[in-house]
matplotlib code that plots the C-alpha trace (Angstrom):
import matplotlib.pyplot as plt

x = [-25.4, -29.0, -30.4, -28.3, -30.3, -33.6, -35.9, -38.8, -41.8, -44.4, -48.0, -51.2, -51.1, -47.3, -47.0, -44.3, -46.2, -43.9, -40.3, -38.3, -35.3, -32.7, -30.8, -33.1, -34.2, -33.1, -34.9, -33.4, -34.7, -34.0, -34.5, -34.2, -34.0, -33.8, -31.3, -29.5, -30.4, -29.1, -29.8, -29.3, -30.3, -32.5, -33.3, -37.0, -38.2, -41.8, -41.6, -40.8, -43.9, -42.1, -40.9, -37.2, -34.2, -30.9, -27.4, -27.0, -23.8, -26.0, -27.3, -24.3, -25.7, -29.3, -28.8, -31.2, -33.9, -37.6, -38.3, -36.4, -38.0, -37.3, -36.7, -36.6, -33.8, -33.8, -31.9, -34.5, -32.4, -34.0, -32.2, -33.0, -33.1, -33.2, -36.2, -36.5, -39.3, -38.3, -39.3, -38.5, -39.3, -38.8, -36.4, -38.4, -41.8, -41.4, -43.9, -42.9, -43.7, -43.6, -41.8, -40.5, -36.8, -35.1, -31.4, -30.4, -27.9, -25.8, -28.2, -30.8, -34.1, -37.5, -40.6, -44.3, -45.4, -43.8, -44.2, -47.9, -48.7, -47.8, -48.2, -44.8, -43.8, -40.7, -40.0, -38.2, -35.3, -34.2, -36.0, -38.6, -41.5, -43.2, -46.5, -48.5]
y = [-256.6, -256.0, -258.8, -261.4, -263.2, -262.7, -265.3, -264.2, -266.3, -265.7, -266.2, -265.2, -263.9, -264.0, -261.1, -261.2, -261.1, -262.6, -261.8, -263.4, -261.6, -263.7, -260.6, -260.2, -257.5, -255.8, -255.5, -254.9, -251.7, -249.5, -245.8, -242.7, -239.0, -237.1, -238.9, -240.6, -244.3, -246.8, -250.3, -250.9, -253.0, -250.9, -251.7, -252.2, -249.9, -250.5, -247.5, -245.0, -243.6, -242.2, -243.7, -243.8, -242.4, -242.2, -241.2, -237.4, -237.5, -238.3, -234.7, -234.0, -236.4, -235.2, -231.5, -228.9, -230.4, -230.2, -229.6, -229.0, -230.7, -230.7, -234.1, -234.9, -237.4, -240.0, -237.8, -235.0, -232.7, -231.1, -231.2, -230.1, -232.7, -232.3, -234.0, -235.1, -236.3, -239.6, -243.2, -246.5, -250.2, -253.3, -255.4, -258.3, -256.7, -254.2, -251.7, -248.1, -246.1, -242.3, -241.4, -238.6, -239.5, -237.9, -237.4, -237.7, -239.8, -242.6, -245.5, -246.6, -247.1, -248.0, -247.1, -247.8, -245.6, -248.3, -251.6, -251.0, -251.5, -255.2, -258.2, -258.4, -261.5, -261.4, -265.1, -266.1, -263.6, -265.5, -264.0, -261.3, -262.4, -259.6, -260.4, -258.2]
z = [26.0, 27.1, 24.9, 26.7, 29.4, 27.6, 26.2, 24.0, 23.1, 20.3, 21.0, 19.2, 15.6, 15.5, 18.0, 20.6, 23.9, 26.6, 27.6, 30.3, 31.7, 33.6, 34.7, 37.8, 38.7, 35.5, 32.1, 28.7, 27.1, 24.2, 24.5, 22.3, 22.8, 19.6, 17.4, 20.3, 20.9, 23.4, 24.6, 28.3, 31.3, 33.5, 37.2, 37.8, 40.6, 41.6, 44.0, 41.1, 39.4, 36.4, 33.1, 32.9, 34.8, 33.0, 34.2, 34.2, 32.2, 29.1, 29.0, 26.8, 24.2, 24.5, 24.3, 25.8, 28.1, 27.4, 31.1, 34.3, 37.4, 41.1, 42.8, 46.5, 47.2, 49.9, 52.3, 51.9, 49.7, 46.6, 43.3, 39.8, 37.0, 33.2, 31.6, 27.9, 25.8, 24.1, 23.4, 24.9, 24.4, 26.3, 24.2, 22.7, 22.9, 20.1, 21.5, 21.3, 24.4, 24.5, 27.7, 29.9, 30.4, 33.5, 33.7, 37.4, 39.3, 37.6, 37.0, 34.5, 36.4, 34.8, 36.7, 37.0, 34.1, 31.9, 33.9, 34.8, 31.1, 31.5, 33.8, 35.6, 37.6, 39.9, 40.0, 43.2, 42.7, 39.6, 36.6, 35.6, 33.3, 31.3, 29.6, 27.3]

ax = plt.figure().add_subplot(projection="3d")
ax.plot(x, y, z, "-o")
ax.set_aspect("equal")
plt.show()
């Protein structure tokens, strides 16, 4: 369960402003495309400029893509990926983020377009601290 391994603290005005993930280097997120919603642990990739990558087998749940984009893989090959407009939030922060969600590969990967909104601390390979 994505909420396992998370500690949330409340600070000013009762707003949740700090989340600690002990599932290093993963972060619990909830995302939605259309009526499809899912909670997952997503790998934090500071080298990925986008929002969220999801496994390509989810396209059957999402339906027709909003966009098709070309991606260059690590081996230099070019592949097409299906992109969807959706929403995501970091579990515990309750902030809805409009996101471009790309279906490619077989992993959940969260990128800089999301994490650059926060102060992120990778704490000695043991936990990830996310502050608003």
